[in-house]
C-alpha positions in Angstrom: -36.3 177.4 17.4 -39.4 175.9 15.9 -42.7 176.7 17.1 -45.0 174.2 18.5 -47.4 174.1 15.4 -44.3 173.3 13.4 -43.2 170.7 15.1 -46.8 169.4 15.1 -46.9 169.6 11.5 -43.2 167.7 11.0 -44.5 165.0 13.7 -47.8 164.5 11.6 -45.7 164.0 8.5 -43.8 161.6 9.8 -46.6 159.8 11.3 -48.0 159.6 8.1 -44.8 158.3 6.6 -45.0 155.3 8.9 -48.8 154.5 8.2 -47.1 153.9 4.5 -44.3 152.0 5.5 -46.8 149.9 7.8 -48.9 149.1 4.7 -46.2 148.6 2.5 -45.1 146.3 5.3 -48.1 144.2 5.7 -48.9 144.0 2.2 -46.4 141.1 1.4 -48.1 140.3 -2.5 -47.4 144.5 -3.2 -51.0 144.4 -4.7 -52.2 147.3 -2.9 -54.2 145.4 -0.4 -54.2 143.8 2.4 -55.7 140.2 3.2 -55.7 137.8 5.7 -53.0 135.5 4.6 -50.9 138.5 4.7 -51.5 139.6 7.9 -51.3 135.6 8.9 -47.6 136.2 7.9 -47.0 138.9 9.3 -48.1 137.2 12.6 -45.8 134.4 11.7 -42.8 136.4 11.1 -43.3 138.4 14.2 -44.0 135.0 16.1 -47.6 135.9 17.3 -50.1 133.4 17.6 -53.5 133.8 16.9 -56.4 132.2 15.4 -57.5 132.6 11.7 -61.1 133.6 12.3 -59.5 136.2 14.7 -57.4 137.6 11.6 -60.4 137.3 9.2 -62.3 138.9 11.9 -59.6 141.8 11.9 -60.0 142.8 8.5 -63.7 142.2 8.7 -64.1 145.1 11.2 -62.5 148.0 8.8 -63.2 146.3 5.4 -65.8 149.1 3.9 -66.6 147.9 0.9 -66.8 144.0 2.0 -64.4 142.6 -0.4 -62.6 140.3 2.0 -58.9 142.8 1.8 -57.7 146.3 2.6 -57.0 149.0 0.2 -55.0 152.0 1.3 -58.0 154.4 1.8 -59.7 151.5 4.1 -56.3 151.4 6.0 -55.3 155.0 6.5 -59.4 155.7 7.1 -59.5 152.8 9.9 -56.0 154.4 11.6 -57.6 157.9 11.6 -60.8 156.4 13.3 -59.1 154.4 15.9 -56.3 157.3 16.6 -59.1 159.8 17.0 -61.7 158.1 18.9 -62.7 159.1 22.3 -65.0 156.5 22.9 -63.0 153.5 23.2 -65.6 152.1 20.9 -63.8 151.8 17.7 -62.6 147.9 16.3 -58.6 148.4 17.6 -57.7 145.1 16.9 -55.9 145.7 13.2 -55.2 149.4 14.7 -52.9 147.8 17.2 -51.2 145.6 15.1 -50.8 148.7 13.1 -48.8 150.5 15.8 -46.7 147.9 16.5 -45.5 148.1 13.3 -45.1 151.5 12.6 -43.2 151.5 16.0 -40.8 148.9 14.8 -38.9 151.1 12.5 -36.0 148.5 12.4 -38.2 145.1 11.8 -36.9 143.4 14.4 -39.9 142.2 15.5 -39.5 144.3 19.2 -40.7 147.9 20.0 -39.0 149.9 22.3 -40.0 152.6 24.9 -38.3 155.0 22.7 -39.3 153.8 19.8 -43.2 154.3 20.6 -42.6 157.8 22.1 -43.4 159.3 18.6 -46.2 158.5 17.9 -47.9 158.0 21.6 -46.9 161.3 22.0 -49.1 162.6 18.8 -52.2 160.2 20.3 -51.6 161.2 23.9 -49.9 164.8 24.1 -47.4 165.7 26.5 -49.3 165.3 29.1 -50.5 162.0 28.9 -47.6 160.3 27.4 -45.9 158.8 30.7 -48.6 157.8 31.9 -49.6 155.8 28.5 -45.5 154.7 28.4 -45.8 153.5 32.1 -49.2 151.4 31.0 -47.9 149.9 28.2 -44.3 149.3 28.9 -44.4 149.5 32.8 -42.1 152.5 32.6 -41.7 155.5 31.2 -37.6 155.3 31.4 -36.0 156.0 28.2 -32.5 154.3 30.1 -34.6 151.2 30.7 -34.0 149.5 27.6 -37.4 148.2 27.5 -38.9 146.2 24.4 -42.1 144.5 23.7 -42.5 141.9 21.0 -45.6 141.5 19.2 -47.6 139.4 21.8 -46.4 141.3 24.7 -47.5 144.8 23.3 -50.8 143.7 22.2 -51.5 142.4 25.7 -50.6 145.5 27.2 -52.5 147.4 24.9 -55.8 145.5 25.4 -55.1 145.4 29.0 -55.1 149.1 29.0 -58.2 149.7 26.8 -60.2 147.1 29.4 -59.1 149.0 32.3 -60.1 152.4 30.0 -63.4 151.3 29.0 -64.1 149.7 32.7 -63.4 152.9 34.2 -66.4 154.8 32.0 -69.5 155.8 33.7 -72.2 153.9 32.3 -75.7 153.9 32.7 -75.6 150.4 34.5 -72.6 152.5 36.8 -74.0 156.2 37.4 -75.0 157.0 41.0 -76.7 160.9 40.7 -75.7 163.3 43.3 -77.4 163.0 46.3 -80.2 165.3 46.4 -79.7 169.0 48.6 -82.4 170.1 50.7 -83.2 173.7 50.8 -83.4 175.1 54.5 -85.1 178.1 53.4 -88.5 178.2 51.4 -89.3 180.2 48.7 -92.3 182.1 48.8 -94.5 183.0 45.4 
């Protein structure tokens, strides 16, 4: 029987292969870069409507060398930054699209709950998997046959991320614990 560490290594290797497959699927020109035209064509293919300015912003948010496109290195860096982000403040719009493409293994334009399980397991662990599936798909039942289009998937992820950010304690929402009065005075 495989150990937990061996299963984790296998899952990470599969995640890396799926990430490369997603990059290649978006890189329509096969020039090793993803630009706004290629991302726009992906959205059209998947039936997702978005503004050109939003597509430009998705690229701009993670384009480290400011050349208007994403190289494989920038793409990987964006993915790993977002996957490991505990604050929730890392730009996620392109990351969410990439998650969809990674989960849509048959390029059907829909992601099933079963397809999403492996990658979500890596991100949220065994304990958080069911809750995350419930949050995005509305169920964690593998027999439900539930699938989501890109638009539905992005909407669910955005709602989930907004809810997580709103539940965080900030300087405005922090309430200090009540002061406890001492019943006995300490003598010097």
